[in-house]
C-alpha positions as CSV (number, residue, x, y, z in Angstrom):
1,M,127.8,-121.8,65.0
2,A,125.9,-124.0,62.4
3,E,126.2,-127.0,64.7
4,T,124.7,-125.0,67.6
5,K,121.8,-123.9,65.4
6,N,121.2,-127.5,64.3
7,K,121.0,-128.6,68.0
8,R,118.2,-126.2,68.5
9,I,116.1,-127.6,65.7
10,P,114.4,-130.3,67.9
11,I,113.6,-127.5,70.4
12,Y,111.9,-125.5,67.7
13,A,110.0,-128.7,66.8
14,V,108.8,-129.0,70.3
15,V,107.5,-125.4,70.3
16,F,105.9,-125.8,66.9
17,T,104.2,-129.1,67.8
18,V,102.8,-127.7,71.1
19,V,101.4,-124.6,69.2
20,F,99.9,-126.8,66.5
21,K,98.1,-128.9,69.0
22,L,96.6,-125.9,70.7
23,L,94.0,-125.9,67.9
24,F,92.6,-129.1,69.4
25,L,91.7,-127.1,72.6
26,L,88.9,-125.5,70.5
27,T,87.1,-128.9,70.3
28,H,86.6,-129.0,74.1
29,Y,87.2,-132.7,74.0
30,I,88.1,-133.5,77.6
31,Q,87.9,-137.0,79.1
32,E,85.2,-137.7,81.7
33,D,87.7,-139.0,84.2
34,A,89.7,-135.8,84.1
35,F,86.9,-134.1,85.8
36,I,87.0,-136.7,88.6
37,T,90.6,-135.8,89.3
38,W,89.9,-132.1,89.1
39,R,87.0,-132.4,91.5
40,V,89.3,-134.3,93.9
41,A,91.8,-131.5,93.6
42,Q,89.1,-128.8,94.2
43,N,87.9,-130.8,97.2
44,L,91.4,-130.7,98.6
45,L,91.4,-126.9,98.0
46,D,88.0,-126.4,99.7
47,Y,88.1,-128.9,102.5
48,G,91.8,-129.8,102.9
49,V,90.8,-133.4,102.2
50,I,91.7,-135.7,99.2
51,G,88.2,-136.8,98.5
52,F,85.1,-136.2,96.4
53,N,82.3,-135.4,98.8
54,G,83.5,-132.9,101.3
55,A,85.3,-134.1,104.4
56,T,85.2,-137.8,103.5
57,K,88.6,-139.2,102.4
58,I,88.6,-141.4,99.4
59,S,91.1,-142.1,96.6
60,A,88.5,-141.3,93.9
61,S,91.3,-140.6,91.4
62,T,93.8,-143.3,90.4
63,T,96.7,-140.7,90.2
64,H,98.0,-139.0,93.3
65,L,100.6,-136.8,91.7
66,Y,98.3,-135.4,89.1
67,V,95.8,-134.6,91.9
68,F,98.4,-132.4,93.5
69,V,99.4,-130.8,90.2
70,S,95.7,-130.1,89.5
71,W,95.4,-128.6,93.0
72,F,98.3,-126.3,92.3
73,F,96.8,-125.1,89.0
74,N,93.4,-124.5,90.7
75,L,95.2,-122.5,93.4
76,I,97.2,-120.4,90.9
77,F,94.6,-119.8,88.1
78,G,91.4,-120.3,90.0
79,K,88.6,-122.9,89.5
80,E,87.1,-121.0,86.6
81,H,90.4,-120.6,84.6
82,F,92.7,-123.5,85.3
83,I,91.6,-125.9,82.6
84,E,93.3,-124.4,79.6
85,P,96.6,-123.8,81.4
86,I,96.8,-127.4,82.7
87,L,95.9,-128.8,79.3
88,I,98.7,-126.7,77.7
89,F,101.0,-127.9,80.5
90,N,100.2,-131.5,79.8
91,S,100.9,-131.0,76.1
92,I,104.2,-129.3,76.8
93,L,105.3,-132.2,79.1
94,F,104.3,-134.8,76.6
95,T,106.2,-133.1,73.8
96,I,109.3,-132.7,75.9
97,G,109.0,-136.4,76.6
98,S,109.0,-137.0,72.9
99,L,112.2,-134.8,72.7
100,F,113.9,-137.1,75.2
101,L,112.8,-140.1,73.2
102,S,114.1,-138.6,70.0
103,H,117.5,-138.2,71.7
104,L,117.5,-141.9,72.5
105,V,116.8,-143.2,69.0
106,F,118.3,-140.5,66.6
107,K,121.5,-138.6,66.1
108,N,120.4,-136.4,63.2
109,P,118.7,-133.2,64.6
110,W,116.4,-133.0,61.6
111,H,115.3,-136.6,62.1
112,K,114.6,-135.7,65.8
113,A,112.5,-132.7,64.7
114,I,110.4,-134.6,62.2
115,F,110.0,-137.4,64.7
116,I,108.8,-135.0,67.4
117,F,106.1,-133.5,65.2
118,L,104.9,-136.8,63.7
119,V,104.7,-138.5,67.1
120,G,102.9,-135.4,68.4
121,I,100.1,-135.6,65.9
122,L,99.3,-139.3,66.3
123,P,95.8,-139.8,67.7
124,P,97.0,-141.1,71.1
125,A,99.5,-138.2,71.4
126,I,96.7,-135.7,70.8
127,K,94.5,-137.4,73.4
128,I,97.3,-137.4,75.9
129,S,97.9,-133.7,75.3
130,I,94.3,-132.3,75.4
131,L,92.0,-134.8,77.2
132,G,93.1,-133.7,80.7
133,M,94.4,-137.0,82.0
134,E,97.7,-137.7,83.7
135,Y,99.5,-139.3,80.8
136,G,101.3,-136.2,79.7
137,I,103.1,-136.1,83.0
138,L,103.6,-139.8,82.9
139,F,105.1,-139.9,79.4
140,F,107.5,-137.1,80.4
141,L,108.6,-138.9,83.5
142,E,109.1,-142.2,81.8
143,M,111.1,-140.8,78.9
144,A,113.1,-138.6,81.3
145,L,114.0,-141.7,83.3
146,L,115.3,-143.5,80.2
147,Y,117.2,-140.4,79.0
148,Y,118.8,-139.2,82.2
149,G,118.9,-142.4,84.1
150,F,119.9,-145.0,81.5
151,N,121.3,-142.9,78.7
152,K,123.2,-140.3,80.7
153,G,123.8,-142.5,83.7
154,K,122.6,-139.9,86.2
155,K,122.2,-141.6,89.6
156,W,119.7,-139.1,90.9
157,A,117.4,-139.8,88.0
158,L,117.4,-143.5,88.8
159,I,116.1,-142.7,92.3
160,I,113.8,-139.7,91.8
161,F,111.9,-140.6,88.6
162,P,110.7,-144.1,89.8
163,I,109.2,-142.4,92.8
164,L,107.4,-139.8,90.8
165,I,106.3,-142.4,88.2
166,L,104.8,-144.7,90.7
167,F,103.1,-141.9,92.6
168,T,101.5,-140.9,89.3
169,R,100.1,-144.4,88.6
170,I,100.9,-147.6,90.5
171,D,100.4,-149.8,87.4
172,T,103.6,-148.2,86.0
173,V,105.4,-151.0,87.9
174,I,105.0,-152.8,84.6
175,F,107.1,-150.2,82.8
176,L,109.7,-150.0,85.5
177,G,110.0,-153.7,85.8
178,I,110.5,-154.2,82.0
179,V,113.1,-151.5,81.9
180,F,115.0,-153.2,84.8
181,L,114.9,-156.6,83.2
182,V,116.0,-155.4,79.7
183,D,118.8,-153.3,81.3
184,L,120.0,-156.3,83.4
185,F,120.0,-158.6,80.4
186,W,121.8,-156.0,78.3
187,T,124.5,-154.7,80.7
188,K,124.8,-157.8,82.9
189,K,124.8,-155.6,86.0
190,I,122.4,-154.4,88.6
191,R,121.8,-150.7,89.0
192,W,121.3,-150.5,92.7
193,N,120.2,-146.9,92.6
194,Y,117.4,-147.9,90.3
195,I,116.3,-150.7,92.7
196,L,116.4,-148.1,95.6
197,G,114.2,-145.8,93.5
198,G,111.8,-148.6,92.8
199,I,111.6,-149.6,96.5
200,L,111.1,-146.0,97.6
201,G,108.5,-145.5,94.8
202,I,106.4,-148.5,95.8
203,S,106.8,-147.8,99.5
204,T,105.8,-144.1,99.1
205,A,102.7,-145.0,97.0
206,L,101.5,-147.8,99.3
207,A,102.4,-145.9,102.5
208,F,100.5,-142.8,101.3
209,N,97.4,-145.0,100.6
210,W,97.7,-146.7,104.0
211,F,98.3,-143.8,106.2
212,Y,96.0,-141.3,104.5
213,F,93.2,-143.5,103.1
214,G,93.6,-146.7,105.3
215,E,94.0,-148.9,102.2
216,I,96.9,-150.4,100.3
217,V,95.5,-150.2,96.8
218,N,93.7,-147.2,95.3
219,N,89.9,-147.3,95.8
220,T,89.5,-146.8,92.0
221,I,91.2,-150.1,91.3
222,V,89.3,-152.0,94.0
223,A,86.0,-150.5,92.8
224,K,86.5,-151.3,89.1
225,K,87.5,-154.9,89.9
226,L,84.5,-155.4,92.1
227,A,82.0,-153.8,89.7
228,Y,83.3,-155.3,86.4
229,D,84.7,-158.6,87.4
230,K,82.9,-161.6,86.0
231,P,83.9,-165.3,85.9
232,Y,85.2,-166.4,82.5
233,T,86.4,-169.8,81.2
234,F,89.7,-169.9,79.4
235,A,87.9,-170.2,76.0
236,Q,85.7,-167.2,76.9
237,N,88.9,-165.2,77.9
238,L,90.4,-165.9,74.5
239,E,87.3,-164.9,72.7
240,Y,87.0,-161.7,74.7
241,F,90.6,-160.9,73.8
242,R,90.0,-161.6,70.1
243,L,86.9,-159.4,70.0
244,N,88.6,-156.4,71.6
245,F,92.2,-156.7,70.3
246,G,91.7,-154.9,67.0
247,N,90.1,-151.7,68.5
248,F,92.5,-151.3,71.5
249,W,95.9,-152.5,70.2
250,G,95.8,-150.1,67.3
251,M,95.0,-146.3,67.1
252,L,91.8,-146.6,65.1
253,K,88.5,-148.1,66.1
254,L,86.3,-149.7,63.5
255,P,82.8,-151.2,63.9
256,G,82.7,-154.9,64.2
257,D,85.0,-157.6,65.7
258,F,87.8,-157.5,63.2
259,N,90.1,-154.6,62.5
260,P,92.4,-155.3,59.6
261,L,94.1,-151.9,60.0
262,T,95.4,-152.9,63.4
263,T,96.6,-156.3,62.2
264,L,98.5,-154.6,59.3
265,L,100.0,-152.0,61.6
266,L,101.1,-154.6,64.1
267,I,102.9,-156.6,61.4
268,F,104.6,-153.5,60.0
269,E,105.7,-152.4,63.5
270,L,107.1,-155.8,64.2
271,L,109.0,-156.0,60.8
272,C,110.5,-152.5,61.4
273,F,111.5,-153.4,64.9
274,I,113.3,-156.6,63.7
275,Y,115.0,-154.6,60.9
276,L,116.3,-152.0,63.4
277,I,117.6,-154.3,66.1
278,R,119.7,-156.2,63.6
279,Q,121.8,-153.1,63.1
280,K,123.6,-153.4,66.5
281,E,123.2,-149.8,67.4
282,K,123.6,-148.3,70.9
283,R,119.9,-147.3,70.9
284,N,118.8,-151.0,70.6
285,I,118.5,-151.3,74.4
286,F,115.9,-148.5,74.4
287,L,114.1,-150.0,71.4
288,W,113.8,-153.3,73.3
289,M,112.6,-151.5,76.4
290,I,109.8,-149.6,74.7
291,F,108.7,-152.3,72.4
292,I,108.5,-155.1,75.0
293,F,106.7,-152.7,77.3
294,G,104.2,-151.8,74.5
295,W,103.4,-155.5,74.0
296,V,103.3,-156.5,77.6
297,K,101.2,-153.7,78.9
298,Q,98.6,-154.2,76.1
299,L,98.5,-157.9,76.6
300,I,98.1,-157.6,80.4
301,F,95.3,-154.9,80.2
302,L,93.4,-156.6,77.4
303,S,93.6,-160.0,79.1
304,Q,92.3,-158.3,82.3
305,K,89.4,-156.8,80.3
306,S,90.5,-153.3,81.2
307,L,88.9,-151.6,78.2
308,F,89.5,-148.0,78.9
309,D,91.2,-146.2,76.0
310,W,93.8,-144.3,78.0
311,Y,95.5,-147.4,79.2
312,Y,96.7,-148.0,75.6
313,W,97.8,-144.5,74.6
314,V,101.4,-144.7,75.6
315,P,102.0,-148.3,74.3
316,Q,100.4,-147.4,71.0
317,I,102.9,-144.5,70.6
318,L,105.9,-146.5,71.6
319,L,105.1,-149.5,69.3
320,F,104.9,-147.0,66.4
321,V,108.4,-145.6,67.1
322,P,110.3,-148.3,65.0
323,V,108.1,-147.4,62.0
324,L,109.2,-143.7,62.2
325,I,112.8,-144.6,62.7
326,F,112.7,-147.1,59.8
327,V,111.2,-144.5,57.4
328,L,113.3,-141.5,58.5
329,E,116.6,-143.4,58.2
330,Q,116.0,-144.8,54.7
331,K,119.1,-144.3,52.6
332,V,117.3,-144.8,49.3
333,K,114.2,-142.9,48.4
334,R,113.7,-141.6,51.9
335,N,111.4,-138.8,50.8
336,L,109.2,-141.3,49.0
337,W,108.9,-143.5,52.1
338,L,108.2,-140.4,54.3
339,S,105.6,-139.1,51.8
340,L,103.9,-142.4,51.6
341,L,103.8,-142.7,55.4
342,I,102.4,-139.2,55.8
343,I,99.8,-139.6,53.0
344,I,98.7,-143.2,53.7
345,Y,98.8,-143.1,57.5
346,I,99.6,-139.8,59.3
347,I,97.2,-137.5,57.5
348,P,94.2,-139.9,57.6
349,M,94.8,-140.6,61.3
350,L,95.1,-136.9,62.0
351,A,91.9,-136.2,60.0
352,F,90.1,-139.0,61.9
353,Q,91.2,-137.7,65.2
354,T,90.1,-134.1,64.3
355,I,86.6,-135.3,63.4
356,H,86.5,-137.6,66.5
357,S,87.6,-134.7,68.7
358,I,85.1,-132.3,67.3
359,A,82.2,-134.8,67.6
360,T,83.1,-136.1,71.0
361,G,83.9,-132.6,72.3
362,N,80.3,-131.6,71.3
363,G,78.9,-134.7,73.0
364,E,80.8,-134.1,76.2
365,W,81.2,-130.3,76.5
366,N,78.1,-129.1,74.7
367,Y,75.8,-131.9,75.8
368,R,76.8,-133.8,78.9
369,R,78.2,-130.7,80.6
370,T,74.8,-129.0,80.2
371,I,73.3,-131.6,82.5
372,G,75.6,-130.5,85.2
373,T,75.0,-126.8,84.6
374,F,71.3,-127.4,84.6
375,L,71.5,-129.1,88.0
376,N,73.8,-126.4,89.3
377,T,71.1,-123.8,88.6
378,Y,68.2,-126.0,89.5
379,E,69.5,-127.2,92.9
380,K,71.1,-124.6,95.2
381,D,71.7,-126.9,98.1
382,K,75.0,-128.5,97.2
383,N,74.7,-131.0,100.1
384,Q,72.0,-132.9,98.2
385,W,73.0,-136.2,96.6
386,I,72.8,-137.5,93.0
387,F,73.2,-141.2,92.0
388,L,74.5,-141.7,88.5
389,E,77.2,-143.1,86.3
390,P,79.8,-141.8,85.3
391,A,81.0,-139.4,87.9
392,G,82.8,-136.8,85.8
393,Y,81.1,-134.0,84.0
394,V,77.7,-133.9,85.8
395,P,79.1,-133.9,89.4
396,Y,81.8,-131.5,88.5
397,F,79.5,-128.9,87.0
398,S,76.5,-129.4,89.3
399,G,78.5,-129.3,92.5
400,L,76.2,-132.0,94.1
401,K,77.4,-134.7,96.4
402,T,77.7,-137.9,94.3
403,I,77.1,-141.6,94.5
404,D,78.4,-143.4,91.4
405,E,77.3,-146.9,90.3
406,V,80.9,-148.2,90.2
407,G,81.9,-146.9,93.7
408,L,84.8,-144.8,92.5
409,V,83.7,-141.8,94.6
410,D,81.5,-143.5,97.2
411,K,82.6,-146.7,99.0
412,K,79.2,-147.5,100.3
413,V,78.2,-148.6,96.8
414,Q,80.9,-151.3,97.0
415,E,79.3,-152.6,100.2
416,E,75.9,-152.9,98.4
417,I,77.6,-154.7,95.5
418,K,79.3,-157.2,97.9
419,K,76.0,-157.9,99.7
420,D,73.7,-158.3,96.6
421,K,75.3,-157.4,93.3
422,P,72.2,-158.0,91.1
423,H,70.2,-155.6,93.2
424,F,72.8,-153.2,94.4
425,W,71.3,-150.3,92.4
426,I,67.8,-150.3,93.8
427,N,69.2,-151.2,97.3
428,T,71.4,-148.1,97.2
429,V,68.4,-145.9,96.1
430,K,66.2,-147.3,99.0
431,N,69.0,-147.1,101.7
432,R,70.6,-143.8,100.7
433,K,67.5,-142.0,99.3
434,P,69.4,-139.6,96.9
435,K,67.5,-136.6,95.9
436,Y,68.4,-137.1,92.2
437,L,68.8,-140.1,89.9
438,L,70.4,-139.7,86.5
439,S,69.9,-142.8,84.3
440,Y,70.4,-144.0,80.7
441,Q,67.1,-145.9,81.1
442,N,63.4,-145.0,81.5
443,L,63.3,-146.0,85.2
444,F,59.5,-146.0,85.2
445,T,59.5,-149.0,82.9
446,S,62.1,-150.9,84.8
447,K,61.5,-153.9,87.1
448,D,61.6,-151.5,90.1
449,A,59.2,-149.1,88.5
450,E,56.5,-149.4,91.2
451,Y,58.9,-148.2,93.9
452,L,60.5,-145.5,91.8
453,K,57.2,-144.1,90.6
454,S,56.0,-143.7,94.2
455,H,59.2,-141.9,95.3
456,Y,60.5,-140.0,92.3
457,K,59.3,-137.9,89.4
458,L,60.8,-137.3,86.0
459,I,61.9,-133.7,85.8
460,K,63.9,-133.5,82.5
461,E,64.9,-135.6,79.6
462,F,68.3,-134.9,78.0
463,R,68.7,-136.1,74.4
464,V,71.7,-136.3,72.1
465,K,69.7,-135.3,69.1
466,D,69.0,-131.9,70.6
467,H,72.7,-131.0,70.5
468,L,73.5,-131.9,66.9
469,K,72.8,-128.4,65.4
470,S,75.4,-125.7,64.8
471,D,75.5,-122.3,62.9
472,N,78.6,-123.7,61.2
473,K,77.3,-126.2,58.6
474,I,80.6,-128.2,58.6
475,L,80.5,-128.7,62.3
476,E,76.8,-129.7,62.1
477,K,77.7,-132.3,59.5
478,I,80.4,-133.7,61.8
479,Y,78.0,-133.8,64.7
480,I,75.4,-135.7,62.7
481,L,78.0,-138.0,61.1
482,K,79.3,-139.1,64.5
483,P,76.8,-138.3,67.2
484,S,78.5,-138.6,70.6
485,G,76.9,-139.1,74.0
486,T,74.0,-141.0,75.7
487,D,70.4,-140.1,76.3
488,Y,69.7,-139.4,80.0
489,N,66.6,-139.1,82.2
490,L,66.8,-137.0,85.3
491,Y,64.5,-137.8,88.3
492,E,63.9,-136.0,91.6
493,R,62.7,-137.5,94.9
494,I,59.2,-136.4,95.8
495,D,59.0,-137.6,99.5
């Protein structure tokens, strides 16, 4: 009876962790890109087309599986009420994924429970849970693959999970490839079911892109590469890596080019990993899998200058796993080790993330969203176009058809970039004549001011400083301490 109760302790930890993180929903901190995916899902609901602007097909979201999940939540809960349920769903899936991970690296149920909670309140785990991105589903699927496929030896898992993982994000081929290589080296045998799952997963993702969108690679990937790609020498690449390593490899960003906290954390993670793998435990294969993946993915994405925070969330968590194992399994003075970890690292990081979530939630939900709601009221004709960047909050809440400066939601921008990258913006304005322009800049003082003044008028200025007040003095201090957002100017076409 006591043993049965002990086995339930990790389950209780899952429930407690999910409930605890519900508090972060109050911050309204939702990632801009989540609203791109959700608008694609609503476009599918309204037009029966996976796209962004009505009947035009475009893979404006990098994740196909999460689009369908979002479509289902919109269908069940409605457009006005689906956000909280899907965020809770994401948090539940992530936490169950951490339960699977705990089964792989611990035997003691109390260790599993503490691990689940401490992992769950790390900054990247909180962001995975509440920011509305696809990484809750992805973490669940990846950990389920390791647990059922490689730990329990379930053949069905080796086939099904790679398909779902690759249909969520195609760049997960990195994770799947590393798992395959480590398993091959460790067991000296090939799991043919896993190879079949990988082949089916890649074939399904590529075939879906080709037969539905007429492309092999998602439009989002092509657009970002086209918009952000610049020629670099080897020396420039190294310098770029050095400048960004500290603020993307670790969980905490600091001003400046050097982040000593990231360096210290990396060294401690590496030492803990080396200590653990010397113990010749069965779990070592999984430690090798997650640790190599964490390093490789971050090296690849940093070297490719992919500086979007969400690419690094899962690796950041997995690289921290050896630290938690090391501390929880201390035979001597374990409580001291655990207390020091919580006081020196976990609580400060939780406090940082709380302040960051409150401040950024204010900048996104209370500020940027209001631009969209203003336009929703101001412009009743939802067939009118707006040209802006980024394509998340404002298009979602305004309902207007959208051209974005990167070309994520409109391929014609990519054609302008290919023809004349330095002048693609003004060429798009002249050729497409969007009714609205939303810009960080004062367009009437730009190099194209003469044309813009003759065809557009400034109708409203949106300023971050106007959204830093609150009846709650503590919240107001946080808003002022860390103002979030960008000033915008909104222009309307006059001819």
